[in-house]
C-alpha positions as CSV (number, residue, x, y, z in Angstrom):
1,X,-21.0,-17.6,0.0
2,X,-19.5,-14.8,2.2
3,X,-17.1,-16.3,4.6
4,X,-13.9,-15.1,6.4
5,X,-11.7,-17.3,4.2
6,X,-13.0,-15.5,1.0
7,X,-12.0,-12.1,2.4
8,X,-8.7,-13.4,3.7
9,X,-7.7,-15.0,0.4
10,X,-8.6,-11.7,-1.4
11,X,-6.6,-9.7,1.1
12,X,-3.6,-12.1,0.8
13,X,-3.9,-11.9,-3.0
14,X,-3.8,-8.0,-2.9
15,X,-0.8,-8.2,-0.5
16,X,1.1,-10.7,-2.7
17,X,0.4,-8.6,-5.9
18,X,1.7,-5.6,-4.1
19,X,4.9,-7.4,-3.0
20,X,5.4,-8.7,-6.5
21,X,4.9,-5.1,-7.9
22,X,7.5,-3.6,-5.5
23,X,10.0,-6.3,-6.5
24,X,9.4,-6.0,-10.3
25,X,8.9,-2.3,-10.9
26,X,11.8,-0.1,-11.5
27,X,9.8,3.1,-11.6
28,X,8.8,5.0,-8.5
29,X,5.2,5.4,-9.6
30,X,4.8,1.6,-10.0
31,X,6.3,1.0,-6.6
32,X,3.9,3.6,-5.1
33,X,0.9,1.8,-6.6
34,X,2.2,-1.5,-5.3
35,X,2.6,-0.1,-1.8
36,X,-1.1,1.0,-2.0
37,X,-2.1,-2.5,-2.9
38,X,-0.2,-3.9,0.1
39,X,-2.0,-1.4,2.4
40,X,-5.4,-2.2,0.9
41,X,-4.8,-5.9,1.4
42,X,-4.0,-5.3,5.1
43,X,-7.0,-3.1,5.5
44,X,-9.3,-5.7,3.9
45,X,-8.0,-8.3,6.3
46,X,-8.7,-6.1,9.3
47,X,-12.2,-5.4,8.1
48,X,-12.9,-9.1,7.5
49,X,-11.7,-10.0,11.0
50,X,-13.9,-7.2,12.3
51,X,-17.0,-8.4,10.5
52,X,-16.7,-12.1,11.4
53,X,-14.9,-12.3,14.8
54,X,-15.3,-9.3,17.0
55,X,-18.2,-8.1,19.0
56,X,-17.1,-4.4,18.9
57,X,-17.5,-3.2,15.3
58,X,-15.2,-0.2,15.9
59,X,-12.0,-2.3,16.3
60,X,-11.4,-3.2,12.6
61,X,-12.8,0.1,11.4
62,X,-10.3,2.0,13.5
63,X,-7.4,0.0,12.1
64,X,-8.7,0.5,8.6
65,X,-9.0,4.3,9.1
66,X,-5.5,4.4,10.5
67,X,-4.2,2.5,7.5
68,X,-6.1,4.9,5.2
69,X,-4.4,7.8,7.0
70,X,-1.0,6.2,6.6
71,X,-1.6,5.5,2.9
72,X,-2.6,9.2,2.3
73,X,0.6,10.4,4.1
74,X,2.7,7.9,2.3
75,X,1.3,8.9,-1.1
76,X,1.9,12.6,-0.4
77,X,5.5,12.1,0.7
78,X,6.2,9.6,-2.1
79,X,4.8,11.9,-4.8
80,X,6.9,14.8,-3.5
81,X,10.0,12.5,-3.8
82,X,9.0,11.5,-7.3
83,X,8.6,15.1,-8.3
84,X,12.0,16.0,-6.8
85,X,13.7,13.1,-8.6
86,X,12.0,14.0,-11.9
87,X,13.1,17.6,-11.6
88,X,16.7,16.6,-11.0
89,X,17.2,13.7,-13.4
90,X,14.2,14.0,-15.9
91,X,13.3,10.4,-15.3
92,X,11.6,8.5,-12.5
93,X,13.5,5.3,-12.5
94,X,14.7,3.9,-9.1
95,X,18.3,3.9,-10.2
96,X,18.2,7.7,-10.1
97,X,17.5,7.8,-6.4
98,X,20.8,6.2,-5.5
99,X,22.5,9.4,-6.8
100,X,20.6,11.6,-4.4
101,X,22.9,12.2,-1.4
102,X,22.9,15.0,1.1
């Protein structure tokens, strides 16, 4: 039952849900969660290609670790931006960010 197509469909589904979440959410927290879904979908695809197509098992794992590092850095920076927006405007809607200049 395990095949490459199963993992690729699941990864594409995660990626599409993340894109839909970014387009639909107007809050910064919702957009952050949607971005994490996009990165998880890409990581799942790298691991699936690693498991089924490559001889060297470290290839997909290195990409997945790199994606996890990028996701952690993105989460830290995004949460600091959310905290700054909340302190200034007392709400975390994306419309507030356009007023932050300079």
